[in-house]
C-alpha positions as CSV (number, residue, x, y, z in Angstrom):
1,M,0.0,0.1,0.1
2,K,2.8,2.4,-0.9
3,L,0.7,5.0,-2.4
4,K,-1.9,4.9,0.2
5,R,0.7,5.4,2.9
6,K,2.5,8.0,1.1
7,V,-0.6,10.2,-0.1
8,A,-1.9,10.1,3.3
9,L,1.3,11.3,5.2
10,T,1.6,14.1,2.1
11,A,-1.7,15.2,2.5
12,V,-1.5,15.6,6.2
13,A,1.7,17.5,6.1
14,L,0.3,19.9,3.3
15,V,-2.8,20.5,5.5
16,A,-0.6,21.5,8.2
17,A,1.4,23.8,6.2
18,G,-1.8,25.5,4.7
19,L,-0.3,24.2,1.1
20,L,-2.8,21.5,0.0
21,T,-3.4,23.2,-3.5
22,S,-1.9,22.1,-6.7
23,C,-0.2,24.1,-9.4
24,T,-2.3,22.2,-11.8
25,G,-5.4,20.3,-10.6
26,G,-8.0,21.3,-8.3
27,D,-7.4,21.5,-4.6
28,A,-9.9,19.5,-2.9
29,Q,-11.2,22.7,-1.1
30,Q,-8.3,22.8,1.4
31,Q,-9.8,19.2,2.5
32,E,-8.0,17.5,5.6
33,S,-7.0,14.0,5.0
34,I,-9.6,11.4,6.1
35,S,-9.4,7.7,7.0
36,S,-13.1,7.0,6.7
37,F,-16.3,8.2,5.0
38,P,-19.7,9.1,7.0
39,D,-22.2,6.3,7.3
40,K,-24.9,8.6,5.7
41,W,-25.6,12.1,4.3
42,D,-28.6,14.0,5.2
43,E,-28.7,16.5,2.5
44,E,-29.7,15.4,-0.9
45,I,-27.4,16.5,-3.7
46,T,-27.5,16.3,-7.7
47,I,-24.1,15.9,-9.1
48,D,-23.1,16.6,-13.0
49,V,-21.2,13.5,-14.3
50,F,-19.6,14.2,-17.5
51,D,-19.2,10.8,-19.0
52,G,-17.5,10.2,-22.3
53,L,-18.7,6.6,-22.4
54,A,-22.5,7.2,-21.7
55,N,-25.1,6.6,-24.2
56,Y,-27.9,8.2,-21.8
57,M,-28.3,11.9,-20.9
58,G,-30.1,13.0,-18.1
59,I,-31.1,11.9,-14.5
60,Q,-30.2,8.4,-13.8
61,E,-33.5,6.7,-13.2
62,G,-34.6,3.3,-12.2
63,W,-33.0,0.7,-9.8
64,F,-29.4,2.0,-9.9
65,A,-30.5,5.6,-9.1
66,D,-32.5,3.9,-6.0
67,I,-29.2,2.3,-4.9
68,V,-27.5,5.5,-5.3
69,K,-30.1,7.7,-3.5
70,K,-30.2,4.8,-0.5
71,K,-26.4,4.8,0.0
72,F,-25.4,8.3,-1.0
73,N,-28.5,10.5,-0.7
74,M,-27.5,11.6,-4.4
75,K,-28.8,12.0,-7.7
76,L,-26.6,11.6,-11.1
77,N,-27.2,13.9,-13.8
78,I,-25.5,12.2,-16.8
79,I,-23.8,14.7,-19.4
80,A,-22.9,12.4,-22.3
81,P,-21.2,13.8,-25.4
82,N,-22.1,10.6,-27.4
83,V,-26.0,11.7,-27.1
84,A,-25.3,15.3,-27.6
85,G,-23.9,14.8,-31.1
86,G,-20.8,13.1,-30.5
87,G,-17.3,14.6,-31.1
88,D,-15.6,17.0,-28.8
89,T,-17.9,20.1,-29.0
90,L,-19.7,19.5,-25.9
91,Y,-16.4,18.8,-24.0
92,N,-14.5,21.7,-25.5
93,T,-17.4,23.9,-24.5
94,R,-17.5,22.9,-21.0
95,V,-13.7,22.9,-20.5
96,S,-13.5,26.5,-22.0
97,A,-16.2,27.2,-19.2
98,G,-13.9,25.9,-16.6
99,D,-16.2,23.3,-15.2
100,L,-16.4,20.0,-17.0
101,G,-18.4,18.4,-14.3
102,D,-18.6,17.1,-10.5
103,M,-17.5,13.5,-11.7
104,I,-15.8,12.9,-14.7
105,I,-15.2,9.7,-16.8
106,T,-12.8,10.5,-19.7
107,E,-9.8,8.8,-21.1
108,K,-6.1,8.7,-19.5
109,G,-3.4,10.2,-21.7
110,E,-4.2,13.4,-23.6
111,K,-7.5,14.0,-22.2
112,L,-6.7,13.5,-18.4
113,D,-3.3,15.4,-18.8
114,E,-5.0,18.6,-20.2
115,L,-7.8,18.3,-17.4
116,V,-5.0,18.1,-14.9
117,Q,-3.1,20.9,-16.4
118,G,-6.0,22.9,-16.8
119,G,-7.2,22.6,-13.0
120,L,-10.5,20.9,-14.0
121,V,-10.2,17.8,-12.0
122,M,-9.4,17.7,-8.0
123,D,-6.5,16.1,-6.5
124,S,-8.4,13.4,-4.4
125,A,-5.3,12.5,-2.3
126,P,-7.0,13.7,1.0
127,F,-9.8,11.2,0.5
128,Y,-7.6,8.3,-0.6
129,P,-6.9,6.7,2.6
130,A,-10.6,6.4,3.2
131,M,-10.9,4.6,-0.1
132,S,-10.5,1.0,1.1
133,N,-11.8,-0.8,-1.8
134,F,-8.8,0.2,-3.9
135,E,-6.2,-1.5,-1.6
136,E,-5.7,-4.3,-4.0
137,F,-5.6,-1.9,-7.0
138,D,-3.2,0.6,-5.3
139,T,-0.5,-0.2,-7.8
140,A,-2.8,0.9,-10.7
141,V,-3.7,3.7,-8.9
142,E,-0.2,4.9,-8.5
143,H,0.7,4.1,-12.1
144,L,-2.1,6.0,-13.3
145,N,-1.1,9.1,-11.3
146,D,2.9,8.9,-11.7
147,G,4.5,12.1,-12.1
148,K,1.2,14.1,-11.2
149,D,2.2,14.9,-7.6
150,G,-1.4,13.7,-6.4
151,V,-4.2,11.3,-7.0
152,Y,-6.2,12.9,-9.8
153,A,-8.0,10.0,-11.3
154,F,-8.8,6.5,-10.7
155,P,-8.2,3.5,-13.3
156,T,-11.1,1.4,-14.5
157,S,-11.1,-2.2,-15.7
158,V,-8.8,-3.2,-12.9
159,S,-8.7,-6.9,-12.1
160,S,-6.6,-9.3,-10.4
161,L,-5.8,-11.3,-13.5
162,K,-2.6,-11.5,-15.6
163,P,-2.2,-9.2,-18.2
164,T,-1.8,-12.1,-20.7
165,Q,-5.0,-13.4,-19.8
166,P,-8.1,-12.5,-22.0
167,S,-10.1,-10.1,-20.1
168,E,-13.5,-10.5,-21.6
169,G,-14.7,-14.0,-19.7
170,L,-16.7,-16.4,-21.9
171,D,-16.9,-14.4,-25.1
172,P,-14.4,-12.2,-26.8
173,T,-15.4,-8.3,-27.4
174,F,-15.3,-8.9,-31.0
175,G,-16.3,-11.5,-33.4
176,P,-18.1,-12.6,-36.6
177,Y,-21.7,-13.6,-35.3
178,V,-24.3,-14.7,-37.2
179,R,-28.1,-15.9,-36.9
180,W,-27.0,-19.4,-36.4
181,D,-30.4,-21.0,-37.0
182,L,-30.2,-19.6,-40.7
183,Y,-26.5,-20.7,-41.1
184,K,-27.7,-24.1,-40.2
185,A,-30.8,-24.2,-42.6
186,L,-28.1,-23.7,-45.1
187,G,-26.2,-26.8,-44.3
188,Y,-23.4,-25.2,-42.4
189,P,-21.7,-23.8,-45.1
190,E,-17.9,-23.7,-45.0
191,L,-16.5,-20.3,-44.2
192,N,-12.7,-19.9,-44.9
193,T,-12.5,-16.2,-44.7
194,L,-14.4,-12.8,-44.2
195,E,-15.3,-12.8,-48.0
196,D,-16.8,-16.0,-47.7
197,L,-19.6,-14.6,-45.5
198,V,-21.2,-12.3,-48.1
199,P,-22.8,-15.0,-50.3
200,V,-23.9,-16.9,-47.1
201,L,-25.4,-13.9,-45.7
202,K,-27.3,-13.4,-49.0
203,D,-28.4,-16.9,-48.9
204,M,-29.5,-16.2,-45.2
205,Q,-31.5,-12.9,-46.3
206,D,-33.3,-14.8,-48.9
207,L,-34.3,-17.5,-46.4
208,E,-35.8,-14.9,-44.2
209,P,-36.7,-11.6,-46.0
210,T,-39.2,-10.5,-43.6
211,A,-38.8,-10.1,-39.8
212,P,-41.8,-11.0,-37.4
213,N,-42.8,-7.5,-37.0
214,G,-43.0,-7.1,-40.8
215,G,-40.0,-5.0,-41.1
216,K,-37.5,-6.0,-44.1
217,V,-34.5,-8.2,-43.1
218,Y,-31.1,-7.0,-44.0
219,A,-27.8,-9.1,-43.2
220,L,-26.1,-6.1,-42.2
221,S,-27.1,-2.7,-40.5
222,L,-24.5,-0.2,-39.7
223,F,-24.6,3.0,-37.6
224,K,-22.8,6.4,-37.7
225,D,-23.0,7.7,-34.2
226,W,-19.5,6.3,-32.9
227,D,-17.6,7.3,-35.9
228,G,-14.1,8.6,-34.9
229,N,-10.6,8.6,-36.7
230,M,-12.5,6.5,-39.1
231,M,-15.8,4.8,-39.9
232,V,-16.4,2.8,-36.5
233,T,-18.1,-0.3,-38.5
234,A,-15.5,-0.5,-40.9
235,K,-13.0,-1.0,-38.2
236,Q,-14.7,-3.8,-36.6
237,P,-13.8,-6.6,-38.8
238,T,-10.3,-5.8,-38.7
239,T,-10.5,-7.1,-35.2
240,F,-11.5,-10.6,-36.5
241,Y,-7.9,-10.7,-37.7
242,G,-6.1,-9.3,-34.6
243,Y,-6.0,-5.8,-35.4
244,D,-7.3,-2.7,-33.2
245,E,-6.9,1.3,-34.0
246,L,-4.6,3.5,-32.5
247,G,-5.4,7.0,-34.3
248,F,-4.8,6.1,-38.0
249,V,-3.0,2.8,-37.4
250,L,-4.3,-0.7,-37.1
251,A,-1.9,-2.4,-34.8
252,K,-1.7,-6.3,-34.5
253,A,-2.0,-7.5,-30.9
254,D,1.2,-9.5,-31.0
255,G,3.1,-6.4,-32.9
256,S,3.8,-8.6,-35.9
257,D,2.1,-5.9,-38.2
258,Y,1.0,-2.1,-38.4
259,Q,-1.1,-0.7,-41.2
260,G,-2.2,2.7,-42.0
261,I,-5.8,2.5,-42.5
262,L,-5.6,3.8,-46.1
263,D,-3.2,1.4,-47.1
264,D,-4.2,0.0,-50.6
265,D,-4.2,-3.6,-49.4
266,G,-4.8,-3.1,-45.6
267,E,-7.5,-4.6,-43.5
268,Y,-9.7,-1.4,-43.6
269,M,-9.9,-1.2,-47.2
270,R,-10.7,-4.7,-47.1
271,T,-13.7,-4.2,-44.8
272,L,-14.9,-1.4,-46.8
273,K,-14.7,-3.5,-49.9
274,F,-16.7,-6.3,-48.0
275,Y,-19.5,-3.9,-47.3
276,H,-19.5,-2.6,-50.8
277,E,-19.8,-6.2,-52.0
278,A,-22.6,-7.0,-49.6
279,N,-24.5,-3.7,-50.7
280,K,-24.4,-4.7,-54.5
281,L,-26.4,-7.9,-53.5
282,G,-28.8,-5.8,-51.3
283,L,-27.7,-7.0,-48.0
284,V,-26.9,-3.6,-46.3
285,D,-29.8,-1.7,-44.7
286,P,-30.2,1.5,-46.5
287,E,-31.0,3.4,-43.4
288,S,-27.4,2.8,-42.1
289,T,-26.2,6.3,-43.3
290,T,-28.7,8.0,-41.1
291,Q,-29.3,5.6,-38.2
292,N,-27.8,5.8,-34.7
293,Y,-27.0,2.7,-32.6
294,D,-29.9,2.6,-30.7
295,T,-32.2,2.3,-33.7
296,M,-29.8,-0.4,-35.2
297,W,-29.9,-2.1,-31.7
298,S,-34.0,-2.2,-32.0
299,K,-33.6,-3.8,-35.5
300,V,-31.5,-6.6,-34.2
301,Q,-34.0,-7.2,-31.4
302,N,-36.6,-7.5,-33.9
303,G,-34.9,-10.0,-35.9
304,Q,-34.3,-7.6,-38.7
305,V,-30.4,-8.1,-38.8
306,L,-28.5,-11.2,-39.4
307,F,-24.8,-10.1,-38.7
308,S,-23.1,-8.8,-35.6
309,W,-19.6,-7.7,-34.7
310,W,-20.1,-8.1,-31.2
311,P,-21.7,-10.7,-28.7
312,W,-23.0,-7.7,-26.7
313,L,-25.0,-6.8,-29.5
314,G,-26.2,-9.8,-31.6
315,Q,-26.5,-12.1,-28.5
316,A,-27.7,-9.7,-26.1
317,A,-30.5,-8.1,-28.1
318,Y,-31.8,-11.2,-29.8
319,N,-30.9,-14.2,-27.8
320,T,-34.2,-14.3,-25.7
321,D,-35.1,-17.6,-23.9
322,V,-38.1,-17.6,-26.4
323,N,-35.8,-17.5,-29.5
324,T,-33.1,-19.7,-28.3
325,A,-35.6,-22.4,-27.0
326,A,-36.7,-22.4,-30.8
327,G,-33.0,-22.9,-32.0
328,K,-32.8,-19.2,-33.1
329,G,-30.1,-16.8,-32.0
330,F,-26.6,-15.3,-32.7
331,E,-23.5,-17.5,-32.3
332,L,-19.8,-17.0,-33.4
333,A,-19.3,-18.2,-37.2
334,P,-16.7,-21.0,-37.9
335,V,-14.6,-18.7,-40.2
336,K,-11.5,-20.7,-40.4
337,D,-8.9,-17.8,-41.0
338,I,-9.9,-15.5,-38.2
339,N,-7.6,-14.6,-35.1
340,I,-9.4,-12.6,-33.1
341,F,-8.2,-9.6,-31.0
342,S,-8.5,-10.1,-27.4
343,Y,-7.9,-7.4,-24.6
344,G,-5.4,-8.8,-22.0
345,A,-6.4,-7.8,-18.3
346,E,-5.0,-4.4,-18.0
347,A,-2.0,-4.5,-15.6
348,Y,-2.8,-1.0,-14.6
349,G,-6.5,-0.5,-15.8
350,G,-8.1,0.3,-18.9
351,K,-8.3,3.6,-21.0
352,P,-11.3,5.3,-19.3
353,V,-10.6,7.1,-15.9
354,I,-12.8,8.5,-13.3
355,A,-12.1,11.8,-11.7
356,I,-13.5,14.4,-9.4
357,G,-14.2,17.8,-11.1
358,S,-12.4,20.6,-9.5
359,K,-15.6,22.7,-8.7
360,A,-17.5,19.8,-7.0
361,E,-19.2,21.2,-3.9
362,D,-19.1,17.6,-2.2
363,P,-16.0,16.1,-3.1
364,E,-16.0,13.8,-0.2
365,R,-19.5,12.3,-1.1
366,I,-18.1,11.5,-4.8
367,A,-15.0,10.0,-3.5
368,A,-17.1,7.5,-1.5
369,F,-19.4,7.0,-4.4
370,I,-16.3,6.2,-6.7
371,D,-14.8,4.1,-3.8
372,W,-18.2,2.2,-3.6
373,L,-18.1,1.4,-7.4
374,Y,-15.0,-0.8,-6.9
375,S,-16.6,-2.8,-4.1
376,A,-18.0,-6.1,-4.6
377,E,-21.7,-4.6,-4.3
378,G,-20.7,-1.7,-6.8
379,T,-19.0,-4.3,-9.1
380,Y,-22.3,-6.2,-9.2
381,A,-24.4,-3.2,-9.7
382,N,-22.7,-0.7,-11.7
383,N,-21.3,-2.9,-14.2
384,S,-24.6,-4.4,-15.3
385,Q,-24.4,-2.9,-18.8
386,T,-21.4,-4.8,-19.4
387,M,-21.9,-8.1,-20.7
388,G,-22.2,-10.7,-17.8
389,A,-22.3,-8.7,-15.0
390,A,-25.0,-9.8,-12.5
391,G,-26.7,-6.8,-11.1
392,P,-27.6,-6.3,-7.5
393,Q,-27.6,-9.2,-5.0
394,G,-31.0,-9.7,-3.9
395,M,-32.9,-8.5,-7.0
396,T,-31.4,-10.1,-10.1
397,W,-29.5,-13.0,-7.9
398,E,-29.1,-14.5,-4.7
399,L,-27.1,-17.3,-2.9
400,D,-28.7,-21.0,-2.6
401,D,-28.4,-23.3,0.3
402,A,-24.8,-24.3,-0.7
403,G,-23.7,-20.8,-1.0
404,Q,-23.6,-20.9,-4.7
405,P,-25.0,-17.5,-6.7
406,V,-28.2,-18.1,-8.7
407,L,-30.5,-16.0,-10.7
408,T,-33.6,-15.0,-9.3
409,E,-36.9,-15.0,-11.1
410,L,-36.4,-11.2,-11.9
411,G,-32.8,-12.1,-12.9
412,K,-34.0,-14.8,-15.5
413,Q,-36.6,-12.4,-16.9
414,A,-33.8,-9.8,-17.2
415,F,-30.8,-12.0,-18.5
416,I,-32.8,-14.8,-20.2
417,S,-36.1,-13.5,-21.4
418,G,-34.7,-10.1,-22.3
419,E,-36.5,-7.7,-20.1
420,A,-37.9,-7.6,-16.5
421,Q,-40.0,-5.1,-14.3
422,V,-38.3,-4.0,-11.2
423,P,-40.5,-3.5,-8.2
424,A,-41.3,0.0,-7.3
425,E,-39.7,-0.1,-3.8
426,L,-36.4,-1.1,-5.8
427,G,-36.9,1.8,-8.2
428,G,-39.5,0.6,-10.5
429,G,-39.2,0.5,-14.3
430,T,-37.7,-1.9,-16.5
431,Y,-34.3,-3.7,-15.5
432,T,-32.6,-2.2,-18.7
433,D,-33.9,1.3,-18.3
434,G,-32.7,1.3,-14.8
435,A,-29.2,0.0,-15.4
436,S,-26.2,2.3,-14.6
437,A,-25.8,4.8,-17.2
438,L,-22.4,5.5,-16.3
439,N,-21.4,2.6,-18.7
440,V,-18.0,2.1,-17.4
441,T,-16.4,-1.0,-15.7
442,A,-14.6,-0.3,-12.6
443,V,-13.5,-3.9,-11.8
444,L,-13.7,-6.8,-14.7
445,P,-16.9,-9.0,-14.4
446,V,-14.2,-11.9,-14.8
447,D,-12.6,-11.0,-11.6
448,I,-13.3,-13.2,-8.7
449,D,-16.0,-12.4,-5.8
450,E,-14.1,-13.5,-2.6
451,E,-17.5,-14.4,-1.2
452,T,-18.6,-16.8,-3.9
453,G,-15.2,-17.8,-5.3
454,L,-16.8,-17.5,-8.7
455,P,-16.5,-14.5,-11.3
456,F,-18.8,-11.4,-10.9
457,S,-20.3,-12.5,-14.4
458,Y,-23.4,-14.5,-14.1
459,K,-22.4,-16.2,-17.3
460,A,-19.4,-18.0,-15.6
461,W,-21.7,-19.3,-12.9
462,P,-22.5,-23.2,-13.2
463,S,-26.0,-22.6,-12.3
464,Y,-26.5,-20.0,-15.3
465,Q,-24.6,-22.2,-17.6
466,E,-27.0,-25.3,-16.8
467,L,-30.0,-23.0,-16.9
468,V,-29.4,-21.8,-20.4
469,K,-28.6,-24.8,-22.3
470,T,-30.9,-24.6,-25.2
471,P,-31.4,-26.3,-28.6
472,L,-29.3,-23.1,-30.0
473,S,-26.4,-23.3,-27.6
474,E,-26.2,-27.5,-27.9
475,D,-26.5,-27.2,-31.8
476,W,-23.6,-24.8,-31.8
477,S,-21.5,-26.6,-29.4
478,A,-22.0,-30.0,-31.4
479,K,-20.8,-28.4,-34.6
480,M,-17.9,-26.5,-32.7
481,G,-16.1,-29.6,-31.6
482,G,-18.1,-29.8,-28.3
483,A,-17.0,-26.2,-27.0
484,A,-19.3,-25.2,-24.2
485,T,-18.3,-21.2,-24.6
486,T,-17.0,-19.1,-27.5
487,M,-13.8,-18.5,-25.6
488,E,-13.1,-22.2,-25.3
489,Y,-13.6,-22.9,-28.9
490,L,-11.3,-19.8,-30.0
491,E,-8.6,-20.9,-27.6
492,T,-8.8,-24.6,-28.4
493,N,-8.3,-23.7,-32.2
494,D,-5.8,-20.8,-31.8
495,Q,-8.0,-18.2,-33.1
496,L,-7.5,-15.8,-30.1
497,L,-4.8,-13.3,-30.2
498,V,-4.4,-11.5,-26.8
499,A,-2.9,-8.0,-26.4
500,P,-1.1,-7.9,-23.2
501,G,-3.0,-5.3,-21.0
502,A,-0.2,-2.6,-20.7
503,S,-2.6,0.3,-19.8
504,Y,-1.0,2.2,-22.8
505,A,-2.0,6.0,-23.3
506,A,-1.0,7.7,-26.2
507,P,0.3,11.3,-25.7
508,A,-1.7,14.2,-26.4
509,D,-1.8,15.5,-30.0
510,P,0.7,18.3,-30.5
511,S,-1.6,21.3,-31.8
512,E,-0.5,20.7,-35.4
513,I,-1.3,17.1,-35.3
514,E,-4.5,17.8,-33.7
515,T,-5.6,20.0,-36.5
516,L,-4.6,17.8,-39.2
517,R,-6.1,15.0,-37.6
518,N,-9.6,16.7,-37.6
519,Q,-9.3,17.5,-41.1
520,V,-8.3,14.1,-42.3
521,K,-10.7,11.9,-40.1
522,A,-13.5,14.0,-41.6
523,I,-12.5,12.9,-45.2
524,V,-11.9,9.5,-44.1
525,I,-15.5,8.8,-42.5
526,Q,-17.1,10.6,-45.6
527,Y,-15.4,8.8,-48.2
528,S,-15.9,5.5,-46.2
529,W,-19.4,5.6,-46.3
530,Q,-19.6,6.7,-49.9
531,M,-17.3,3.7,-50.8
532,A,-19.3,1.4,-48.9
533,F,-22.5,2.3,-50.8
534,A,-20.7,3.1,-54.1
535,A,-22.8,1.9,-56.9
536,S,-20.2,0.2,-58.9
537,D,-16.7,-1.4,-58.5
538,D,-15.4,1.4,-60.7
539,E,-17.0,4.2,-58.2
540,F,-15.5,2.5,-55.3
541,E,-12.0,2.7,-56.7
542,T,-12.5,6.0,-57.9
543,L,-13.6,7.1,-54.3
544,K,-10.8,5.2,-53.0
545,A,-8.3,7.1,-54.8
546,Q,-10.0,10.4,-54.2
547,L,-9.7,9.7,-50.4
548,Q,-6.3,8.7,-50.3
549,E,-5.2,11.9,-52.4
550,Q,-7.3,14.3,-50.3
551,A,-6.2,12.6,-47.0
552,A,-2.5,12.9,-48.2
553,G,-3.2,16.6,-49.3
554,L,-4.6,17.2,-45.7
555,G,-1.6,16.0,-43.8
556,Y,-2.6,12.3,-43.4
557,D,1.1,10.9,-43.6
558,K,2.3,13.2,-41.0
559,V,-0.4,12.1,-38.4
560,L,0.0,8.4,-39.6
561,E,3.9,8.8,-38.7
562,F,3.0,10.3,-35.1
563,D,0.3,7.4,-34.7
564,M,3.1,4.6,-35.8
565,E,5.4,5.8,-33.4
566,N,2.7,5.6,-30.6
567,A,1.6,1.9,-31.8
568,E,5.3,0.9,-31.7
569,S,5.5,2.4,-27.9
570,Q,2.3,0.7,-27.2
571,N,3.8,-2.8,-28.3
572,K,6.9,-2.2,-26.2
573,Q,4.9,-1.7,-23.1
574,R,2.6,-4.8,-24.2
575,E,6.0,-6.6,-24.2
576,A,7.3,-5.4,-21.0
577,V,4.2,-6.2,-18.8
578,A,4.2,-9.6,-20.6
579,A,7.5,-10.2,-19.4
580,D,6.9,-9.1,-15.8
581,A,4.0,-11.2,-15.6
582,G,6.2,-14.2,-16.1
């Protein structure tokens, strides 16, 4: 507990000297160092939570709000740039005003550094000795705040797992998931590579052209509101081959390859071509160019989409107990040449971080709330938007007579049937609507709860695995060599490429790079969508050439060089943490 002891002593000394301020971050309002939090708070407060991950904007409602109200007498007002139009507009506006929020969820590296330097986040050192749930994650906190002369932020996705172990649990973050029932109806056609999916998806769409709700079925449905440095849905299939993005670079998990997204024969262009070929066959939802994630999710839920890049989309939206009992649902397709990117458990936590805003009026209560998020109770409750998190004990799950966790009837309705009504005394509304809008994982769901000896993720519980055996899962397992889970199949077949969890944070863009990047990424996104929906192969190639030419003219190569250096630095850190892990 080196950091905790060091911080406590430093804070006390500074208070005594009247110097508990920082030349950069906020000063915790001359707060004395504390060793424990109050048992209750009499006055209700509402805090503004600026959350770069949230997909909901407004006052948190439902069962999670009820927990926070009862424990902290506090309401959460979520401020979400994703909902406010995406991009950095809302962020920049609030930073310019000098008050980003009372509690801040952002990214380490560039954004955190500028917030510390600008005095928009508070040094939480006075509260840290009371934050007992960080004891086993103290090293991660120390690493995140190294060189900052204080405790300005808290890491997320912390874990006791080795950094070379997958962080995702039973399912990877990414993967080619298809409507298995239709794939089965075709006789399980062979899939050697990504491109083989196109004719198979065409045949699947022909088998079921109309959904039960009367809507037209499309193999692929895309969305725009998560686009950043590139078209986000064009990046996803690159992960099936071991790549992930860093700026304009696609870096392979094992450091064996680095590509610029505009490389002629690179994986990003390959994906755009994949969508183009699919669109020529009428497989891409024409509303993709205007719809957001929520609209697309509803279509998946209604059976109007046949392909998903993620298990937490296809399976979460469509694999209800009614559908799976009928043999319908999304499962990983056996594409032979894939080698799926997996995020290793972060040695020092993930990219998102949590901080207290420098203008917060009750920072002690916010610190207590943050500390609770890392407790077992908080892990179950807050991580509920993350696939496999079990929700609150006593509501969605309980311990049986043998001390083993089992889902309650409400839990079965929420996680298997697809939705559940929460009793009014626990917050009311639906389970999904009441889930934590923070959308951040403090402790990985695959980490072990000491009380049960099992992961926080209900999907890893023997009781759940027995409960959810269905015609769908049994057919998939039989076809996939008897594998019980997606991860088991991928690891058995050497089709999982784990990027060691190095907790790398890219440095802030210099002003010139930032300007060039903003110019280039706008062109990349614009042309990527046009290429996916190009009317002919000739138009696709023409647009591709125009994109490459215009991007080069706007400074793409200079930004790519900067990103490439960062990608190589990231790999060095991955190699270092892997070596340290042994």
